[in-house]
C-alpha positions as CSV (number, residue, x, y, z in Angstrom):
1,M,16.5,27.4,14.2
2,T,13.4,28.2,16.1
3,V,11.7,25.1,17.6
4,Y,7.9,25.7,18.0
5,E,5.8,24.6,20.9
6,K,3.0,23.4,18.5
7,V,2.7,23.1,14.7
8,L,-0.3,22.5,12.4
9,L,0.3,20.2,9.5
10,V,-2.1,20.3,6.5
11,T,-2.5,17.2,4.4
12,T,-5.2,16.0,1.9
13,N,-8.4,13.9,1.7
14,H,-6.7,10.7,0.2
15,V,-5.5,7.7,2.1
16,G,-2.4,7.2,-0.2
17,N,-1.4,10.9,-0.2
18,N,-1.6,11.0,3.6
19,L,0.4,7.8,4.1
20,F,3.0,9.5,1.9
21,C,3.3,12.2,4.6
22,T,3.9,9.9,7.5
23,P,7.7,9.4,7.1
24,A,8.1,13.2,6.9
25,I,5.9,13.7,10.0
26,H,7.9,11.1,11.9
27,L,11.1,12.9,10.9
28,L,9.7,16.2,12.3
29,K,8.8,14.5,15.6
30,K,12.2,12.7,15.8
31,H,14.0,16.1,15.6
32,W,11.4,18.1,17.6
33,P,10.3,15.6,20.2
34,D,8.8,18.3,22.5
35,T,6.7,19.9,19.8
36,Q,3.0,19.2,19.6
37,F,2.0,18.3,16.0
38,D,-1.6,18.6,15.1
39,I,-3.0,17.8,11.7
40,V,-5.7,18.7,9.2
41,A,-6.9,15.9,7.0
42,M,-9.7,16.8,4.5
43,S,-11.9,13.8,4.8
44,A,-12.8,11.1,7.4
45,R,-11.0,8.5,5.3
46,G,-7.9,10.7,5.1
47,A,-8.0,11.4,8.8
48,A,-8.2,7.7,9.6
49,V,-4.6,7.3,8.4
50,F,-3.4,9.3,11.5
51,A,-5.8,7.7,14.1
52,Q,-3.1,5.6,15.7
53,N,-0.1,7.7,14.8
54,P,2.1,8.4,17.9
55,D,3.6,11.5,16.2
56,I,0.2,13.3,16.0
57,H,-1.5,14.9,19.0
58,K,-4.8,16.1,17.5
59,I,-6.6,15.5,14.2
60,Y,-9.0,17.9,12.5
61,A,-11.1,16.4,9.7
62,T,-12.4,19.3,7.6
63,A,-12.1,20.6,4.0
64,R,-13.7,24.0,4.9
65,K,-11.3,26.8,3.9
66,N,-12.6,29.2,6.5
67,K,-12.3,26.6,9.3
68,I,-8.8,25.7,8.3
69,A,-7.8,29.4,8.3
70,K,-9.2,29.9,11.8
71,L,-7.3,26.8,13.0
72,A,-4.1,28.0,11.3
73,A,-4.3,31.4,13.1
74,K,-3.9,29.6,16.5
75,Y,-0.5,28.1,15.5
76,P,2.9,29.9,15.3
77,L,3.8,27.6,12.3
78,V,1.7,25.9,9.7
79,I,3.3,23.4,7.3
80,G,1.5,22.3,4.1
81,L,2.6,18.8,3.0
82,H,0.8,18.8,-0.3
83,H,1.4,21.6,-2.7
84,D,-2.0,21.9,-4.3
85,K,-3.8,21.9,-1.0
86,A,-1.3,24.3,0.6
87,Q,-1.8,26.8,-2.2
88,K,-5.6,26.6,-2.0
89,Y,-6.0,26.6,1.8
90,L,-3.0,28.5,3.2
91,T,-2.6,31.4,0.8
92,G,-3.3,34.6,2.9
93,V,-3.4,32.8,6.2
94,P,-2.2,35.4,8.9
95,T,0.5,33.2,10.5
96,K,3.9,31.8,9.4
97,T,3.4,29.1,6.8
98,L,5.8,26.7,5.0
99,A,4.6,24.7,2.0
100,I,6.1,22.0,-0.2
101,G,6.8,23.2,-3.7
102,V,5.6,22.1,-7.0
103,S,6.4,18.4,-7.7
104,N,9.4,17.7,-9.8
105,N,7.9,14.3,-10.9
106,H,11.3,12.6,-10.5
107,Q,10.9,11.2,-7.0
108,H,8.4,9.1,-5.2
109,R,6.0,11.4,-3.6
110,A,6.8,10.1,-0.1
111,E,10.5,10.7,-0.7
112,E,9.7,14.2,-2.1
113,T,7.8,15.1,1.1
114,L,10.6,13.6,3.3
115,Q,13.3,15.6,1.5
116,F,11.2,18.8,1.9
117,V,11.1,18.3,5.7
118,S,14.7,17.2,6.0
119,H,15.8,20.3,4.1
120,F,13.7,22.5,6.5
121,L,15.2,20.7,9.5
122,G,18.7,20.9,8.1
123,C,19.3,17.1,8.5
124,E,19.7,14.0,6.3
125,A,16.9,11.5,6.1
126,E,18.2,8.0,7.0
127,D,17.0,4.6,5.6
128,S,15.2,4.0,8.8
129,D,13.1,7.1,8.2
130,R,11.8,5.7,5.0
131,R,8.8,3.9,6.3
132,Y,5.1,4.6,6.6
133,V,3.5,4.9,10.1
134,L,0.3,2.9,10.2
135,P,0.3,0.7,13.4
136,P,-2.6,-1.7,13.8
137,Q,-3.5,-2.5,17.4
138,A,-4.4,-5.9,19.1
139,K,-8.1,-5.3,18.5
140,H,-7.5,-5.0,14.8
141,F,-5.7,-8.4,14.7
142,A,-8.4,-10.0,16.8
143,A,-11.1,-8.7,14.3
144,I,-9.2,-10.2,11.3
145,E,-8.7,-13.5,13.0
146,K,-12.5,-13.8,13.5
147,Y,-13.1,-13.2,9.8
148,L,-10.4,-15.5,8.4
149,K,-11.3,-18.8,10.0
150,H,-8.6,-20.5,7.8
151,S,-6.6,-23.7,8.2
152,T,-2.9,-23.4,9.0
153,E,-2.3,-25.4,5.8
154,D,-3.9,-22.6,3.7
155,I,-1.7,-20.3,1.6
156,L,-3.6,-16.9,1.8
157,I,-3.1,-14.5,-1.1
158,G,-4.8,-11.1,-1.0
159,L,-6.4,-9.3,-3.9
160,H,-7.8,-5.8,-3.7
161,L,-10.4,-5.5,-6.5
162,G,-11.3,-1.8,-6.5
163,C,-10.0,1.6,-5.5
164,G,-10.9,4.6,-3.3
165,R,-13.1,6.2,-5.8
166,T,-15.9,3.8,-5.1
167,A,-15.9,4.7,-1.4
168,V,-16.7,8.2,-2.5
169,H,-19.1,7.8,-5.4
170,G,-20.8,4.5,-4.5
171,W,-21.5,1.5,-6.7
172,K,-24.5,2.8,-8.7
173,I,-22.3,5.5,-10.4
174,W,-19.2,3.3,-10.2
175,Y,-20.6,0.2,-11.8
176,K,-21.5,2.0,-15.0
177,N,-18.1,3.6,-15.4
178,R,-15.9,1.1,-13.7
179,D,-14.0,-0.1,-16.7
180,Q,-13.2,3.5,-17.7
181,D,-10.7,3.9,-14.8
182,E,-7.3,3.4,-16.3
183,R,-5.8,2.4,-13.0
184,L,-7.9,-0.7,-12.5
185,W,-7.2,-4.3,-13.6
186,P,-10.5,-5.7,-15.0
187,L,-12.5,-8.0,-12.6
188,K,-12.5,-10.8,-15.2
189,K,-8.7,-10.9,-15.1
190,Y,-8.6,-11.1,-11.3
191,I,-11.1,-14.0,-11.5
192,Q,-8.8,-15.7,-14.1
193,L,-5.8,-15.2,-11.9
194,G,-7.7,-16.7,-8.9
195,K,-8.6,-19.8,-11.0
196,L,-5.1,-20.3,-12.2
197,L,-3.5,-20.1,-8.7
198,V,-6.0,-22.4,-7.1
199,A,-5.6,-24.9,-10.0
200,A,-1.8,-24.7,-9.6
201,N,-1.9,-25.3,-5.8
202,P,-5.1,-26.3,-4.0
203,R,-3.8,-25.0,-0.8
204,I,-4.0,-21.5,-2.1
205,R,-7.0,-19.5,-0.9
206,M,-7.8,-16.1,-2.2
207,V,-8.7,-13.3,0.2
208,I,-10.5,-10.4,-1.5
209,T,-10.8,-6.9,0.0
210,G,-12.4,-3.6,-1.0
211,S,-14.9,-1.0,0.2
212,R,-18.5,-1.7,1.0
213,N,-19.5,-0.2,-2.3
214,E,-17.6,-2.9,-4.1
215,K,-19.5,-5.9,-2.7
216,F,-21.0,-6.6,-6.1
217,L,-17.5,-7.3,-7.3
218,G,-16.9,-9.7,-4.5
219,K,-20.1,-11.6,-5.2
220,Q,-19.0,-12.2,-8.8
221,F,-15.5,-13.2,-7.8
222,V,-16.7,-15.8,-5.1
223,K,-19.1,-17.4,-7.6
224,Q,-16.2,-18.1,-10.0
225,V,-13.4,-18.9,-7.4
226,P,-14.8,-21.2,-4.7
227,G,-13.1,-21.1,-1.3
228,T,-12.4,-17.4,-1.5
229,I,-12.5,-15.5,1.8
230,N,-14.6,-12.4,1.0
231,L,-13.6,-9.5,3.3
232,I,-15.0,-6.8,1.0
233,G,-16.8,-4.1,3.1
234,K,-15.5,-5.7,6.4
235,T,-12.1,-4.1,6.8
236,S,-11.1,-0.7,8.1
237,L,-7.8,0.9,7.3
238,F,-6.2,-0.7,10.3
239,T,-7.8,-4.1,10.0
240,L,-6.6,-4.1,6.4
241,A,-3.1,-3.4,7.7
242,A,-3.5,-6.2,10.3
243,L,-4.7,-8.6,7.6
244,M,-1.3,-8.3,5.9
245,R,0.3,-10.3,8.7
246,Y,-1.6,-13.4,7.6
247,L,-1.0,-13.2,3.9
248,R,1.8,-14.8,2.0
249,L,1.4,-12.2,-0.8
250,F,-0.8,-9.2,-1.6
251,I,-1.7,-8.2,-5.2
252,T,-3.3,-4.9,-6.1
253,Q,-3.3,-2.0,-8.6
254,D,-2.2,1.6,-7.8
255,T,-4.6,2.4,-5.0
256,G,-4.6,3.2,-1.3
257,A,-4.5,-0.5,-0.4
258,L,-1.1,-0.8,-2.1
259,H,0.3,1.8,0.3
260,V,-1.3,0.2,3.3
261,A,0.5,-3.0,2.4
262,C,3.8,-1.1,2.1
263,A,3.4,-0.1,5.8
264,T,3.7,-3.8,6.6
265,E,6.1,-6.6,5.8
266,V,3.9,-8.4,3.3
267,P,5.4,-9.2,-0.1
268,L,3.6,-7.2,-2.7
269,I,2.8,-7.4,-6.4
270,G,1.8,-4.0,-7.8
271,L,0.0,-3.8,-11.1
272,F,0.6,-0.6,-13.0
273,G,-0.7,0.8,-16.3
274,P,-0.3,4.4,-17.2
275,T,0.4,5.6,-13.7
276,N,4.1,5.9,-12.7
277,P,5.3,3.4,-10.0
278,E,8.4,5.6,-9.4
279,R,6.0,8.3,-8.2
280,T,3.2,6.4,-6.5
281,G,4.4,2.8,-6.3
282,P,5.8,0.8,-3.4
283,F,7.9,2.8,-0.9
284,P,10.8,2.5,-0.4
285,L,11.4,1.6,-4.0
286,Q,14.4,-0.7,-3.2
287,Q,12.5,-3.1,-1.0
288,S,13.2,-6.6,-2.5
289,Q,9.9,-8.2,-1.4
290,H,8.0,-5.9,-3.8
291,I,7.5,-6.7,-7.5
292,I,6.0,-4.2,-10.0
293,L,4.3,-5.4,-13.2
294,K,4.1,-2.4,-15.5
295,K,2.5,-2.1,-19.0
296,N,1.2,0.8,-21.1
297,S,-2.4,-0.2,-20.1
298,M,-3.8,-2.4,-17.3
299,A,-5.6,-4.5,-20.0
300,E,-2.1,-5.6,-21.3
301,I,-1.3,-7.3,-18.0
302,M,-2.2,-11.0,-18.5
303,P,-3.4,-13.3,-15.6
304,E,-0.9,-15.9,-16.8
305,E,2.1,-13.7,-16.2
306,V,0.9,-12.6,-12.8
307,A,0.3,-16.2,-11.8
308,E,3.8,-17.1,-12.9
309,V,5.3,-14.4,-10.8
310,V,3.1,-15.4,-7.8
311,L,4.1,-19.1,-8.0
312,K,7.8,-18.2,-8.3
313,K,7.4,-15.9,-5.3
314,L,5.8,-18.6,-3.2
């Protein structure tokens, strides 16, 4: 097999989708340690996933097709790690390209991408390869410690109230249509959960996270659940990852924050409605510290049953 001096990897604009690519990228670097791997991520948020990744040399944040084509022409090999984006941006590119095929919908998307790369390399992926690469630095832990200001007696439980869509569209559009997103657990149920947990154990303190466009959700939550540490709008991708070290448990719906948590050791409760946790849930699926609550719709998940799981886990 030809080993290339440099390779361009093409990913997407989403945090979760790009985290799904990191095990496969690490496998490439593991087997081709002398190759320079550069990457195209199609938004600033998507590019942030790779900012501290030791397997990546250079990051390009662009969704312009002509710019990506010009970049691709400078590389002897271009690998598309997301089928839809590869078809759209790499078709007709005048260099050697390799693109992941259409999803079979029977594997986790991270596993699917890992298997695509392992087949290309002619090797088997090991259990140690099944991990996301998202390493926070000392400065990120220091930033979180300034925000928390908590007692050592506190039991910190994290809740992520929104999803990536608000970071793109903003709260004015989002507020009107928020309850129409089938992936989200209603705010009133998060509030009920917070009240139940604090009543069951006064040492419990809720830590809420989200994008700056979700600050209005945090204000409503804090009014109803006193003692809450409100970090909405205060965390970057890496400070969110750093936060997980201080939490006893993290609870969220199917969104980018769930996958950030999976890059750490924090126990996780994932809330799922119509989306499929086998495809986009915790990875690897067999990790025992992760619990999935799945119903036909998010509205069917009751705060009481989530609280029961949390208290048993603690």
